C-alpha positions as CSV (number, residue, x, y, z in Angstrom):
1,X,0.0,0.0,-0.1
2,X,2.9,2.4,0.7
3,X,4.2,2.0,-2.7
4,X,0.7,2.7,-4.3
5,X,0.6,6.1,-2.1
6,X,4.2,6.9,-3.3
7,X,3.3,6.5,-6.9
8,X,0.1,8.2,-6.5
9,X,1.8,11.1,-4.9
10,X,4.4,11.1,-7.6
11,X,1.9,11.2,-10.2
12,X,0.0,14.1,-8.5
13,X,3.0,16.3,-8.2
14,X,4.0,15.4,-11.9
15,X,0.5,16.5,-12.8
16,X,0.7,19.7,-10.9
17,X,4.2,20.5,-12.4
18,X,2.8,19.9,-15.8
19,X,-0.1,22.2,-15.2
20,X,2.1,25.0,-13.8
21,X,4.4,24.7,-17.0
22,X,1.4,24.3,-19.3
23,X,-0.1,27.5,-17.6
24,X,2.9,29.6,-17.9
25,X,3.4,28.7,-21.5
26,X,-0.3,29.1,-22.2
27,X,-0.4,32.6,-20.8
28,X,2.4,33.5,-23.4
29,X,0.5,31.7,-26.1
30,X,-2.9,33.3,-25.4
31,X,-1.1,36.8,-25.3
32,X,0.6,36.1,-28.6
33,X,-2.7,34.9,-30.1
34,X,-4.6,38.0,-28.7
35,X,-1.9,40.4,-30.1
36,X,-2.4,39.0,-33.5
37,X,-5.9,40.1,-33.6
38,X,-6.9,42.4,-36.4
39,X,-9.9,44.2,-37.7
40,X,-10.4,41.3,-40.0
41,X,-10.4,38.7,-37.3
42,X,-12.3,41.1,-34.9
43,X,-10.9,42.3,-31.6
44,X,-8.1,40.7,-29.8
45,X,-8.8,39.0,-26.5
46,X,-7.1,40.8,-23.6
47,X,-8.1,38.7,-20.5
48,X,-6.8,39.5,-17.1
49,X,-5.0,36.0,-17.3
50,X,-2.6,37.8,-19.6
51,X,-2.9,41.5,-18.2
52,X,-2.4,40.5,-14.6
53,X,-0.1,37.6,-15.2
54,X,3.0,39.3,-13.9
55,X,4.0,41.4,-10.9
56,X,4.3,45.2,-11.5
57,X,6.0,47.3,-9.0
58,X,5.8,51.1,-9.4
59,X,8.8,52.9,-9.6
60,X,10.0,54.9,-6.4
61,X,9.2,58.8,-6.5
62,X,12.3,61.0,-6.0
63,X,10.9,63.6,-3.4
64,X,14.1,65.9,-4.3
65,X,13.4,66.0,-8.0
66,X,12.7,69.5,-9.2
67,X,9.0,70.4,-10.1
68,X,7.9,69.2,-13.5
69,X,10.4,66.4,-13.6
70,X,8.7,63.4,-15.0
71,X,8.2,60.6,-12.6
72,X,10.4,57.4,-13.0
73,X,8.9,54.6,-15.3
74,X,8.5,51.0,-14.6
75,X,7.1,50.3,-18.0
76,X,10.0,47.8,-18.7
77,X,8.3,45.5,-16.4
78,X,5.4,44.9,-18.6
79,X,6.0,41.6,-20.7
80,X,6.3,42.1,-24.4
81,X,3.1,40.0,-25.0
82,X,1.3,42.5,-23.0
83,X,2.8,45.5,-24.8
84,X,2.0,44.0,-28.0
85,X,-1.7,44.7,-27.3
86,X,-1.1,48.4,-26.9
87,X,-3.1,50.2,-29.5
88,X,-5.0,47.3,-30.6
89,X,-8.8,46.7,-30.7
90,X,-9.5,44.3,-27.9
91,X,-12.2,42.7,-26.1
92,X,-12.0,42.5,-22.1
93,X,-14.1,40.8,-19.9
94,X,-14.6,41.5,-16.0
95,X,-16.8,43.4,-13.5
96,X,-17.8,47.0,-13.6
97,X,-17.1,49.3,-10.7
98,X,-18.6,52.7,-11.8
99,X,-16.6,55.8,-11.3
100,X,-18.6,58.4,-13.3
101,X,-22.2,58.5,-14.3
102,X,-24.1,60.9,-16.5
103,X,-27.9,61.0,-16.8
104,X,-28.2,57.5,-15.4
105,X,-25.4,55.8,-17.7
106,X,-22.1,54.9,-16.9
107,X,-19.4,56.7,-18.9
108,X,-16.2,55.7,-16.9
109,X,-15.6,52.6,-14.8
110,X,-12.9,50.2,-13.5
111,X,-13.1,46.9,-15.0
112,X,-11.7,44.2,-12.8
113,X,-11.3,40.4,-12.9
114,X,-13.2,39.7,-9.7
115,X,-15.8,41.4,-7.7
116,X,-13.8,41.1,-4.7
117,X,-11.2,43.5,-6.2
118,X,-12.5,46.9,-5.1
119,X,-12.7,49.3,-2.2
120,X,-14.6,47.0,0.1
121,X,-12.7,43.8,-0.9
122,X,-8.9,43.5,-1.8
123,X,-7.5,46.6,-3.6
124,X,-6.4,45.6,-7.0
125,X,-2.7,46.0,-8.1
126,X,-2.2,48.3,-10.9
127,X,-2.1,45.7,-13.6
128,X,-5.3,44.0,-12.2
129,X,-7.7,46.5,-13.6
130,X,-8.6,48.5,-16.7
131,X,-9.9,52.1,-16.6
132,X,-12.7,52.1,-19.3
133,X,-14.1,55.3,-20.8
134,X,-17.1,55.0,-22.8
135,X,-17.8,57.1,-25.8
136,X,-21.5,56.7,-25.0
137,X,-22.8,55.7,-21.5
138,X,-24.0,52.2,-20.8
139,X,-26.2,50.6,-18.3
140,X,-24.4,49.9,-15.1
141,X,-24.0,46.0,-14.6
142,X,-23.0,45.1,-11.2
143,X,-22.1,41.5,-9.9
144,X,-22.3,40.1,-13.5
145,X,-19.1,39.6,-15.8
146,X,-19.3,42.0,-18.8
147,X,-17.4,42.2,-22.1
148,X,-16.2,45.5,-23.4
149,X,-14.7,46.1,-26.9
150,X,-12.3,49.2,-27.7
151,X,-8.7,50.4,-28.0
152,X,-6.4,49.4,-25.2
153,X,-3.5,51.6,-24.0
154,X,-0.8,50.1,-22.0
155,X,0.7,53.2,-20.6
156,X,1.6,54.6,-17.0
157,X,-0.9,57.4,-16.0
158,X,-0.1,59.6,-13.2
159,X,-2.2,62.2,-11.1
160,X,-0.4,64.6,-8.9
161,X,2.8,62.5,-9.2
162,X,1.3,59.2,-8.2
163,X,0.8,56.3,-10.7
164,X,-2.9,55.8,-11.0
165,X,-3.2,53.1,-13.7
166,X,-1.5,51.2,-16.4
167,X,-4.4,50.0,-18.6
168,X,-7.0,52.2,-20.2
169,X,-9.6,51.3,-22.8
170,X,-11.5,53.7,-25.1
171,X,-14.6,51.6,-25.0
172,X,-16.7,51.3,-28.1
173,X,-19.4,49.1,-27.0
174,X,-20.5,46.5,-24.4
175,X,-20.1,43.3,-26.1
176,X,-22.1,40.9,-23.9
177,X,-23.1,39.9,-20.2
178,X,-23.6,36.6,-18.7
179,X,-27.3,37.5,-18.5
180,X,-27.9,38.3,-22.2
């Protein structure tokens, strides 16, 4: 029986190692496939499995820097497969956290991978959300995953010298929700 347990344990660890290897290769493959998307193929998929697949550490601010000095950049930390999505038409799925509402329609919001990434749950890292600005407002959809199509920008954005976001999307349309 001991021999069976050891074999089963070895097989389990081999399976886990295979999944980890396949997962890390899969992220790069999915990102490469997403970056190939074109207008003819439709928007590329830019999922959080790719966008948040790495650790981003904001660069330290220099408090002695003269006024008007650009903040230090950490953009080199962004993997090439994510940078390849910059300027592309993409579709991103996630949960809407409205930040601006005009006449009952949401015009700006954060799109996060989980409803637990918010001010009441876990604070998302800078690469775990997308700031979406809609050309036309959309109906608020809470606690239900939604998809948005638009042009993705991968660029550090600062406000008052502090890094506020890394990803932004010029939203063109809400593609679908899981309740459609």
